[in-house]
FILUM-947331 format. One line per 3 residues: their letters; for each residue x, y, z of C-alpha. Coordinates in steps of 0.25 Angstrom, whole numbers. Example, Ala and Ser with C-alpha at 12.3 -4.5 7.8 and 13.67 -1.06 7.14 Angstrom:
// FILUM-947331
as> 49/-18/31 ~ 55/-4/29
// end
This chain:
// FILUM-947331
fsn> 253/490/81 ~ 249/496/94 ~ 255/510/90
ysi> 248/510/77 ~ 234/513/73 ~ 229/504/61
tll> 217/510/54 ~ 218/503/41 ~ 218/488/39
inn> 218/481/25 ~ 216/466/26 ~ 222/462/13
asi> 230/449/16 ~ 225/438/8 ~ 227/424/2
mnd> 219/417/-9 ~ 220/402/-10 ~ 213/394/-20
gll> 203/383/-16 ~ 188/379/-18 ~ 178/377/-7
kdv> 179/362/-9 ~ 194/363/-7 ~ 196/373/3
dye> 203/369/16 ~ 203/374/30 ~ 217/379/30
sli> 214/388/17 ~ 201/393/24 ~ 208/397/37
thy> 220/403/29 ~ 211/412/21 ~ 201/416/32
nlh> 213/419/42 ~ 219/429/32 ~ 206/434/25
lfv> 197/435/37 ~ 202/431/51 ~ 214/441/50
pil> 206/453/45 ~ 196/450/57 ~ 207/450/67
ltq> 213/463/61 ~ 200/470/60 ~ 198/467/75
ymv> 211/473/78 ~ 208/485/70 ~ 195/487/77
kqg> 202/485/91 ~ 211/497/87 ~ 199/506/89
ide> 204/516/78 ~ 193/523/71 ~ 193/523/56
tli> 200/510/54 ~ 198/503/41 ~ 199/489/38
inm> 199/484/23 ~ 198/469/20 ~ 203/466/6
ldi> 193/456/0 ~ 192/450/-14 ~ 181/453/-24
kin> 178/438/-25 ~ 171/439/-12 ~ 159/442/-21
tnq> 160/428/-27 ~ 159/414/-22 ~ 171/408/-30
skr> 177/397/-22 ~ 191/394/-29 ~ 197/402/-18
cay> 187/399/-7 ~ 195/401/6 ~ 200/415/0
lls> 186/419/-4 ~ 179/415/8 ~ 188/422/17
kks> 188/435/9 ~ 172/434/9 ~ 173/432/24
lad> 182/444/25 ~ 172/452/17 ~ 161/448/27
ftk> 170/452/38 ~ 172/465/32 ~ 157/468/33
mag> 156/463/47 ~ 168/471/52 ~ 164/483/45
lef> 151/483/52 ~ 156/478/66 ~ 168/488/67
ass> 162/500/59 ~ 163/509/72 ~ 178/508/71
vrv> 183/501/59 ~ 179/500/45 ~ 181/487/38
ngi> 179/486/23 ~ 184/477/11 ~ 189/478/-3
alg> 186/466/-12 ~ 197/467/-22 ~ 197/461/-36
wiy> 209/458/-44 ~ 220/468/-40 ~ 233/459/-40
dpi> 238/447/-46 ~ 240/435/-36 ~ 254/436/-30
gsp> 264/428/-37 ~ 255/425/-49 ~ 253/437/-58
rsd> 242/435/-68 ~ 245/435/-83 ~ 240/447/-91
elk> 230/437/-98 ~ 224/433/-84 ~ 224/448/-80
qky> 216/451/-92 ~ 206/440/-89 ~ 204/445/-75
tkr> 203/459/-79 ~ 191/455/-89 ~ 183/449/-77
ipl> 184/463/-69 ~ 172/472/-74 ~ 182/484/-73
qrk> 192/476/-81 ~ 204/479/-72 ~ 210/474/-59
vee> 210/483/-46 ~ 221/492/-45 ~ 229/494/-32
sel> 225/509/-32 ~ 210/505/-33 ~ 212/497/-20
lqt> 219/508/-13 ~ 208/518/-17 ~ 198/508/-11
idf> 206/507/2 ~ 206/523/2 ~ 191/523/0
lle> 189/514/12 ~ 198/522/20 ~ 191/535/17
nkq> 177/530/17 ~ 173/529/32 ~ 159/524/28
ltg> 163/511/23 ~ 164/498/32 ~ 161/484/30
qci> 161/486/15 ~ 168/479/3 ~ 173/486/-9
nla> 174/478/-21 ~ 187/483/-29 ~ 187/473/-41
ggs> 183/481/-53 ~ 169/475/-52 ~ 173/461/-52
elt> 163/458/-41 ~ 152/461/-50 ~ 155/449/-59
y> 154/439/-48
// end
């Protein structure tokens, strides 16, 4: 990597295991926090140390960070922590690196388990705009963050208004 200048990092890696607070174990918490929080922190530190102006980091979040559901508590707690880290890093590193987040709603079916048409209709009815997020809308949001040099420490909700119903 020493010959390359990286100016955009999108922290998108994710896992989502089920588990209530009463059942969550240490291993699940560590697994989720390692991937969703600790690795983005270390990658952000790396990006800052590069010292390249106009660097942008985008942390992919989940619209459910606006809720307190606990059926996937390790996942949700680690994503909520990533959202807080996004704000802290946005402030601390503002002179050199911008850090923002995108809290996504439904965009894809889970890998390996496509949803039935009936279930897709059920999910769609819960979204105020009555449709899932399209890939092109995500790309437009990334472009917006790239072009708007005034944004740091912000989280954009890209979920068709789903956050309004929590």
